[in-house]
C-alpha positions as CSV (number, residue, x, y, z in Angstrom):
1,M,112.5,95.7,101.7
2,R,109.0,94.5,102.7
3,L,106.3,96.9,103.8
4,R,102.9,96.7,105.4
5,V,100.3,99.5,104.8
6,E,97.3,100.0,107.0
7,F,94.6,102.4,105.8
8,T,91.1,103.7,106.1
9,T,89.1,106.0,103.9
10,E,86.4,108.4,105.1
11,P,83.6,109.3,105.4
12,F,82.4,106.0,106.9
13,D,79.1,104.4,106.0
14,L,78.4,101.0,107.7
15,D,75.3,100.3,105.7
16,V,76.6,100.7,102.2
17,A,80.3,100.8,101.1
18,P,81.0,104.3,99.7
19,A,82.5,104.6,96.3
20,H,85.9,105.6,97.7
21,A,86.0,102.5,99.9
22,V,85.1,100.3,96.9
23,V,87.9,101.9,94.8
24,A,90.4,101.5,97.6
25,R,89.6,97.8,97.9
26,E,89.8,97.4,94.1
27,V,93.3,99.0,94.1
28,V,94.8,96.8,96.7
29,E,93.1,93.6,95.5
30,G,94.3,94.4,92.0
31,A,97.9,95.0,93.0
32,A,100.5,92.3,93.0
33,L,100.7,92.3,96.8
34,D,101.6,89.3,98.9
35,S,98.6,89.7,101.3
36,V,95.5,91.9,101.6
37,D,93.0,92.0,104.4
38,V,90.0,94.3,103.8
39,G,87.6,95.0,106.7
40,P,85.0,97.6,107.7
41,F,87.2,99.5,110.1
42,G,90.6,99.1,108.5
43,N,92.6,97.4,105.8
44,T,96.1,96.0,105.5
45,A,98.3,94.9,102.7
46,E,101.9,93.6,102.5
47,G,104.4,93.2,99.8
48,G,107.7,94.4,98.4
49,A,108.4,98.1,98.8
50,D,107.9,99.0,95.1
51,V,104.6,97.2,94.9
52,V,103.3,98.7,98.1
53,L,104.4,102.2,97.3
54,A,102.8,102.0,93.9
55,A,99.6,100.7,95.4
56,V,99.6,103.5,98.0
57,D,100.0,106.1,95.2
58,A,97.1,104.7,93.3
59,L,95.0,104.2,96.5
60,L,95.4,107.9,97.4
61,R,94.7,109.3,94.0
62,R,91.8,107.1,93.1
63,S,90.0,107.1,96.5
64,L,90.3,110.9,96.7
65,E,88.9,111.2,93.1
66,A,86.0,108.9,94.2
67,G,85.0,111.2,97.1
68,A,87.1,110.3,100.1
69,T,87.5,113.4,102.3
70,R,90.2,111.7,104.4
71,V,92.6,108.8,103.9
72,S,94.6,107.7,107.0
73,L,97.5,105.4,106.4
74,Q,100.5,103.9,108.2
75,V,103.4,102.2,106.5
76,N,105.7,99.9,108.4
77,V,108.9,98.1,107.4
78,I,108.4,94.4,108.2
79,A,111.1,91.9,108.8
80,E,111.7,89.4,106.0
81,A,111.5,85.8,106.8
82,E,114.9,84.2,107.2
83,G,115.6,81.2,104.9
């Protein structure tokens, strides 16, 4: 199964990336995900279910420890390419 996670961390600061946002970016960029797109208003990552779920666990734990007061996320099952 393939999954896509979309997430944001708060509080926002458009001038300087808060520590929790930096940590969240490090988590997804360091995971063995198939694709990662990091932006100022939202982030997405895709990969196999086990990898995505492990990244979500680390993302939640580490960003909350780094000062996030809210983490919003959505996880979707995505269709696998037919071969």
